[in-house]
C-alpha positions, 0 to 999 in steps of 0.5 A, a space after each residue: 541495546 549498545 553495550 560498553 566495553 566492560 559489557 555493561 549496558 549504556 542506558 542513554 543508547 537505549 533505543 525509545 520504543 525499546 522503553 515501551 516494551 519494556 514498560 509492556 514486559 508484563 502484558 508480554 509474558 501473561 501471553 505466555 512470551 518469553 521477553 528477553 529473547 523478544 526484546 532481544 529479536 527486535 532489537 536486532 531487526 531494527 538495527 538490521 533496518 536501519 542497516 540496510 542500503 537505502 535507495 536515497 544511498 544509492 541514489 547519489 548519496 552513498 558517500 552519507 553511508 558512513 554517517 547515516 548507518 544507523 539510520 531508519 529512512 522510513 522514520 525519516 520520512 515520516 515527516 512527510 505524511 504528518 504534513 499531507 495530513 495536516 490537509 484533514 484539519 479542514 474538517 475543524 471547519 462543519 461544525 460535526 464531531 461525528 462527521 469529522 471523525 468519520 473521515 479521520 478514522 475511514 482516513 486512518 483505517 484504508 491508509 492503515 490496511 494497504 500500507 500494511 498489507 502491501 508494505 510489512 505482509 513479508 515481515 509477517 510472512 517470512 520464513 526465515 526466521 523460523 529456519 534461523 531463529 526457530 532451531 533454537 530455543 525459542 518458542 513459536 508464540 515468542 518468534 511470532 510477537 517478535 515479528 508482531 512488535 517488528 511491524 506495529 512499531 512501524 505501524 504505530 510510528 505511520 500511524 502517529 504521524 499521519 493521526 498526529 495532526 487531527 490528534 493534536 488539534 482535538 484537544 484545542 477544538 474539542 477538550 482533553 477529554 476528546 484528545 486524550 479518546 483519539 488518541 487511545 482509538 488510533 493506538 487501538 485502530 492500529 493495533 485492530 489492523 495489525 491483529 487482524 492481518 495476524 489471524 486472517 494469515 494464520 487461520 489460513 495457514 492452517 488449512 492450506 498448503 504451498 501453491 494453493 495457499 499463496 494464491 489465497 492469501 494474495 486472495 484475502 489482501 484483495 479481498 481486504 483492498 475490495 472491502 475497504 473501497 466498498 466499506 467507502 461507498 456504505 459511508 457516501 450514504 450515511 454522509 448527507 450535506 444539510 446546506 453547503 454554502 456554511 457546510 452543515 453536514 448531518 449523518 444519518 446514522 442506521 443501525 444495519 451501518 454497524 457492518 463498517 467498523 469505523 464508525 465503532 471508533 466513532 460512536 464515543 465521540 457521538 456520545 459525546 456531542 448528542 448523550 446516549 442514543 441506542 445507535 451509539 450504544 450498539 456502534 461502542 459495545 462492537 468496539 468493546 466486543 470486538 476488541 475483545 474477541 481480537 485479542 483472544 483471536 489472538 491469544 489463540 491463533 499467534 503460535 499457529 501462524 509460525 508453525 505453519 509457516 513453512 507451508 509457503 516453501 512446499 507444493 509444486 512450484 508454476 511451471 514456466 509456460 507462457 501463455 499465448 497472449 505473453 507469446 503474441 504481445 512480446 512478438 508484437 513489442 518487442 524486435 530486438 531479440 534482447 529486449 524480448 527474451 528480457 520481456 519473457 524474462 519479466 513476465 515470468 518472474 514476476 509470475 511467481 515472485 510472491 513479494 511482488 503480487 504481496 506490494 502490488 495486487 491490493 492496490 489493482 483490486 482497488 483500481 477495478 472497484 474504486 470507479 465502480 463507486 464512483 461509476 455507481 455514486 455518478 448515476 445517483 447523483 446525476 439520475 441516470 444521465 451518467 453519460 454526462 459525467 466527467 468522471 465516468 468518462 474519465 474513469 479509465 484513466 483511475 489506472 493512472 494511479 498504479 504507475 508508482 506503487 507499480 514502478 517501486 516494486 520493479 526494484 525488488 525480488 526475494 531472487 536479488 542476489 541474481 544480480 551478478 549477472 549484470 557484472 558479467 556483460 560489458 555491454 550496457 543492457 540497461 536501455 534494452 531491460 527497462 523497455 522489455 520491462 514496461 513494455 511486458 508490465 504495460 500488456 501484462 497489467 495495465 491494458 487489461 485493467 485499461 481495457 476493460 473499465 474503457 469497454 465499459 465506458 464504451 457499451 455506455 457512450 458509444 464510440 464517439 470517445 474512442 479517441 480520448 480512450 486511446 489518449 488515455 492509454 498512450 498518456 500512461 505509456 509514457 507516464 511509465 517511462 517517466 515514473 521508472 525513469 524517476 524512480 529505478 536507479 540500478 537494475 531492476 528487481 536487484 534489491 532486497 526488500 526491507 522494512 525500512 524501505 517500506 513506506 516509499 510506495 505510498 509516499 511516491 503515489 501522493 507525490 504521482 496523484 498530482 502529478 494524474 490530476 493536473 494532466 487528466 486537468 490538462 487533456 480534458 481541456 485541450 479535448 474538450 475545447 479545441 477543435 479537434 484537440 482529441 485529435 491532435 494530442 492522439 497524433 503527438 502522443 503517439 510519435 513520444 510513445 513510437 520513440 520511448 518504445 524504441 529509442 526510451 532509455 538509449 544509454 542510460 546507466 543504471 547503479 550496480 550494487 
């Protein structure tokens, strides 16, 4: 809170979120939290987030830095998500309230969980706060609650952006009761995502330490992403299209579908439409009991997260040993000694960066699982004629979806202060560095996933599609260069991660998704309807990639902080 020259608080300058926290102060005290201390910590963290260097400012808008000193780029970009979520308004064209909110809450949970895991886990698992604040007369319970509140402010703002259009439309289409219900359940869903994540982390921290702990946390995040995709497959079985012409849809809800917890949030709307039923009663009971259980578990575990957080810094670090795969691919792809050095530098750096893995690996797991779900669906709906499915043939192309998040993640590092090394050289290493980085990330992350998906297609259909599959990989390389050029404006790994830029990966994915659809459609039309089209594309992409891998980013100048 801002103070005037007499030391008195200026109420007009009180942030909106502080006013909300003041209203919730009794709840914090009931949880054993020192509310005045929590308020100071949260307000300070939010001010620091707003004053972090922004990617936008460093992309040619640096002259506005002074005027926008306290502007948080996260909140400034939320309108983009609100506009994108307007697409969901088509749900009201379908006269089935259960279906409408099944899709809605599935969308909400996927967006919230993916954003929380990828972008805000670094705040929850930040060990610096325990060192700087934990040594003061601040309890672990208060510090943990301050972190949770810090993240929840961003999470509920994000939820308001993506859920706002549907919640507002609910008041218009279904009445005040349904609108209030939608608003309360969206807030509850946001709270669920946050508390579940904290409970999982606290449980893991209690039982493990060191490097093993870091790996387990990464695996838990990957598992959560996989569970989300599998949940969609279950939803695919629940929804039955009765008449596509009039958009008539029925939901075949069974008691065992209770394992898909987004359906618990839909049950109250089902009772508004259909009245009481045993299935809806079971779902609502699970919703109430689940909420109570999560709150109690958080009450027991919230201080344990901070007490055990220093375990992340314990244990022996992994040795910087190069695998045979890294050594061979480096020699094959990097002919310049400087480029080879950067190749190994990026490979090893991303091997040890916990923040990098936290942001990226859950997305990689989703990319692997999502095609598997499509494979199962294609096989079920085509009655075994899976080799004729276009979705299946172009399944490896889904690897493109990892490029936006990968490009964004490559900007950040916990060792960002090492960027001064680039100021000590009179040579321009930007082009060499970027080429080495792209080659390293392509062979370490993109190539294995693409080969795995391609192997499934080849085994099922034969080698006739090999040119199409090769073209897909060559296209990904070209798109990766394009995405790095668009995203990275200063040296890679030279930024400190801050919460105000947490939604860049999601926004970049939304923008890039359109590019992927158009590009894949264009590739499909050429390869399927032009004689020898696949071979023509192959020659063109080989020429483009050959130039990019040898001359790409030459004479590129990167911003140095």
